[in-house]
C-alpha positions as CSV (number, residue, x, y, z in Angstrom):
1,M,105.0,152.9,55.2
2,S,101.1,151.3,55.0
3,D,102.8,148.5,56.6
4,L,103.3,150.2,59.5
5,V,100.0,149.8,61.1
6,L,98.5,147.0,60.1
7,S,94.3,147.4,59.2
8,E,92.1,144.7,58.4
9,T,87.9,145.0,59.3
10,R,86.5,142.2,61.2
11,G,82.7,143.2,60.6
12,A,81.9,146.4,62.7
13,V,85.0,146.2,63.7
14,A,88.7,148.3,62.8
15,L,91.7,145.9,64.1
16,L,95.0,148.0,63.8
17,T,98.2,146.6,64.2
18,F,101.7,148.4,65.2
19,N,103.8,147.1,63.1
20,R,107.6,147.1,63.8
21,P,108.2,144.1,66.3
22,N,112.1,144.5,65.7
23,K,111.8,147.5,67.4
24,L,109.1,146.5,69.6
25,N,106.9,148.7,68.3
26,A,108.1,151.9,69.0
27,L,105.7,155.2,67.8
28,S,108.2,156.1,64.7
29,Y,107.2,159.7,63.3
30,A,105.8,158.0,60.1
31,L,103.9,155.5,62.0
32,V,101.8,157.9,63.7
33,D,101.1,160.1,61.1
34,R,100.2,156.5,59.7
35,L,98.0,155.8,62.0
36,M,95.9,159.2,62.3
37,A,95.2,159.1,58.8
38,I,93.4,156.0,59.3
39,L,91.9,157.4,62.2
40,D,90.5,159.5,59.5
41,R,89.2,157.2,57.4
42,I,87.6,154.4,60.1
43,E,85.9,158.0,61.9
44,D,83.9,158.2,58.1
45,D,83.0,154.9,57.4
46,A,79.5,154.2,59.2
47,D,80.4,150.4,58.5
48,I,83.4,150.5,61.3
49,R,81.5,151.2,64.5
50,A,84.7,150.0,67.1
51,V,88.5,149.4,66.5
52,I,91.0,147.7,68.5
53,L,94.9,148.2,68.6
54,T,97.3,146.2,69.5
55,G,100.5,145.2,68.5
56,A,102.7,142.9,66.7
57,G,104.6,140.3,67.9
58,D,105.0,138.4,71.1
59,R,106.3,141.2,73.7
60,A,105.6,144.6,73.1
61,F,102.4,147.0,72.8
62,S,104.1,149.7,72.4
63,A,107.6,151.1,74.1
64,G,107.0,154.2,73.7
65,A,108.8,156.8,71.8
66,D,111.3,155.8,69.0
67,I,114.3,157.2,71.2
68,A,116.9,157.1,67.8
69,E,114.3,159.3,65.7
70,F,113.5,161.6,68.7
71,S,117.6,162.2,69.2
72,E,117.7,163.2,66.1
73,S,115.0,165.9,66.5
74,V,117.1,166.9,69.8
75,K,120.1,167.4,68.3
76,C,118.1,170.2,66.1
77,G,117.1,172.2,69.1
78,P,114.3,172.2,71.6
79,D,112.3,173.4,69.7
80,A,112.4,171.8,66.7
81,A,111.7,168.6,68.9
82,V,108.6,170.0,70.7
83,K,107.4,170.4,67.1
84,A,108.0,166.7,66.1
85,F,107.5,164.6,69.2
86,V,106.0,166.2,71.5
87,R,103.6,168.2,70.1
88,R,102.4,164.9,67.5
89,G,102.7,162.4,69.9
90,Q,100.1,164.8,72.2
91,A,98.1,165.0,68.3
92,M,98.4,161.5,68.5
93,T,96.5,160.4,71.7
94,A,94.5,163.7,72.4
95,R,93.0,162.3,69.0
96,M,92.8,158.6,69.8
97,E,90.7,160.1,73.5
98,A,87.7,162.0,71.5
99,F,87.3,159.9,68.6
100,P,83.7,159.0,68.5
101,K,83.7,155.2,67.8
102,P,84.8,153.4,70.4
103,I,89.1,152.3,71.0
104,I,89.9,149.2,72.4
105,A,93.5,148.6,73.5
106,A,94.7,145.0,72.9
107,V,97.9,145.5,74.9
108,N,100.1,142.5,74.1
109,G,102.9,143.3,75.9
110,I,105.3,146.4,77.2
111,A,103.2,149.3,77.5
112,F,105.0,153.0,78.0
113,G,103.6,156.1,78.5
114,G,104.1,159.9,79.7
115,T,103.1,161.7,83.0
116,Q,99.5,163.3,82.4
117,R,97.2,160.8,82.3
118,L,98.8,158.5,84.4
119,P,98.1,160.3,87.0
120,R,94.5,160.4,86.2
121,L,93.8,157.1,85.9
122,A,95.9,155.6,88.9
123,G,96.4,159.0,91.2
124,R,99.6,160.7,92.0
125,K,100.9,158.9,94.1
126,R,101.3,155.8,92.6
127,A,101.8,157.7,89.2
128,L,104.3,159.6,91.0
129,E,105.9,156.4,92.2
130,Y,106.3,154.4,89.4
131,L,107.2,157.8,86.8
132,L,110.1,159.1,89.1
133,T,111.6,155.4,89.8
134,G,111.0,154.5,86.0
135,D,110.2,150.9,87.8
136,S,107.8,148.3,85.8
137,F,105.0,146.2,86.5
138,S,103.3,143.7,86.0
139,P,99.6,143.5,84.1
140,Q,98.1,142.2,87.9
141,R,99.1,145.8,89.0
142,A,98.0,147.6,86.0
143,H,94.0,146.1,86.6
144,E,95.0,146.7,90.3
145,I,95.5,150.6,89.8
146,G,93.0,150.8,87.3
147,L,94.8,151.1,83.8
148,V,93.6,147.8,82.2
149,N,89.9,146.7,82.4
150,Q,90.8,142.9,82.1
151,V,93.5,140.6,82.2
152,V,93.6,137.7,80.4
153,P,95.5,135.0,79.0
154,H,98.2,135.5,76.1
155,G,96.4,134.0,74.0
156,Q,92.2,135.4,74.8
157,L,93.4,138.9,74.1
158,L,92.0,139.3,71.1
159,D,89.1,137.1,71.1
160,A,88.4,139.0,75.1
161,A,88.8,142.4,73.6
162,F,86.7,141.1,69.9
163,A,83.8,140.6,72.9
164,L,84.0,143.5,74.4
165,A,83.5,145.4,71.4
166,G,80.6,143.7,70.2
167,R,79.1,144.3,73.3
168,I,79.5,147.7,72.7
169,T,78.4,147.4,68.9
170,R,75.0,145.9,69.7
171,H,73.9,149.1,71.2
172,S,73.4,152.2,68.5
173,H,76.5,153.9,67.5
174,L,75.2,157.5,68.3
175,A,74.0,157.2,71.5
176,V,77.8,154.8,72.0
177,A,79.7,158.3,70.5
178,R,77.3,161.1,72.7
179,V,78.6,159.0,76.0
180,I,82.1,159.1,74.3
181,T,82.2,162.2,73.9
182,A,80.3,163.4,78.2
183,A,82.4,161.5,79.3
184,T,85.6,162.2,78.1
185,R,85.3,166.5,77.8
186,G,83.2,165.8,80.9
187,L,86.2,164.3,83.4
188,N,88.6,167.2,83.9
189,V,85.9,169.9,84.6
190,S,83.6,170.8,87.2
191,I,80.2,168.7,88.3
192,S,78.7,171.3,86.6
193,E,80.2,172.4,83.3
194,G,80.1,168.4,82.7
195,L,76.1,168.3,83.6
196,A,75.9,170.9,81.0
197,I,78.0,168.7,78.7
198,E,75.8,165.8,79.9
199,S,72.3,167.7,78.7
200,E,74.4,169.1,75.6
201,Q,75.0,166.1,74.8
202,F,71.5,163.9,75.4
203,A,70.0,166.7,73.7
204,R,71.7,166.2,70.3
205,M,70.7,162.3,71.1
206,A,67.1,163.1,71.8
207,A,66.3,164.2,68.9
208,T,67.7,161.3,67.0
209,R,65.7,158.6,64.9
210,D,67.5,155.8,67.1
211,T,66.2,157.1,70.1
212,R,63.0,157.3,68.5
213,E,63.1,153.7,67.8
214,A,65.0,152.5,71.2
215,L,62.2,154.7,73.6
216,D,59.3,153.0,71.7
217,A,60.7,149.1,71.6
218,W,61.1,149.0,74.7
219,L,57.5,150.6,75.4
220,A,56.4,147.6,73.1
221,V,58.4,145.0,75.4
222,R,56.0,146.7,78.6
223,A,53.0,146.3,77.2
224,S,53.3,143.1,75.9
225,R,54.1,141.9,79.6
């Protein structure tokens, strides 16, 4: 089971790899559970400040659910399928979305997902086109509709992901966590509620030593000019 998700640390960055290349890195229940356990460990490790997630092999980031396993759950009835499949998968994506350390997806091949985040990222009309037709689309199209930040040659994928992680981890890890929380929680509420969340996160950050040191350093640089 420990081999379902490979984990290695490079400096302040953890590289996690879905490791079922013969199954196009489909998300089995055991793989999801293993990933959740690793994320729990990473959250408590102060030395790890960012995560990169990728897939083993050259064909797939993840083909989505393990259909063979899912079909067995369906045979047990809808309640069993919802508990074993839907709730487990939703808990995983919610965990990653709200994770206090940045998670960068280095998508190295096919990647399939569900119905809720695609409309939020790409818009309802575009999302429905792909959800209802089942058509696949290219990395370039994913970039055009806002699903990915950057498209790079396959051989440069991890280098680009680590470069992005480096640009993030040079900043205060506390500030990064507060930004993630404010952006994630504020996304699906009204602007007034979002501003209240922003104020709350600012207040938590303002009292920290990191903030005081950063302000002192900025003022010192200004005074020296």
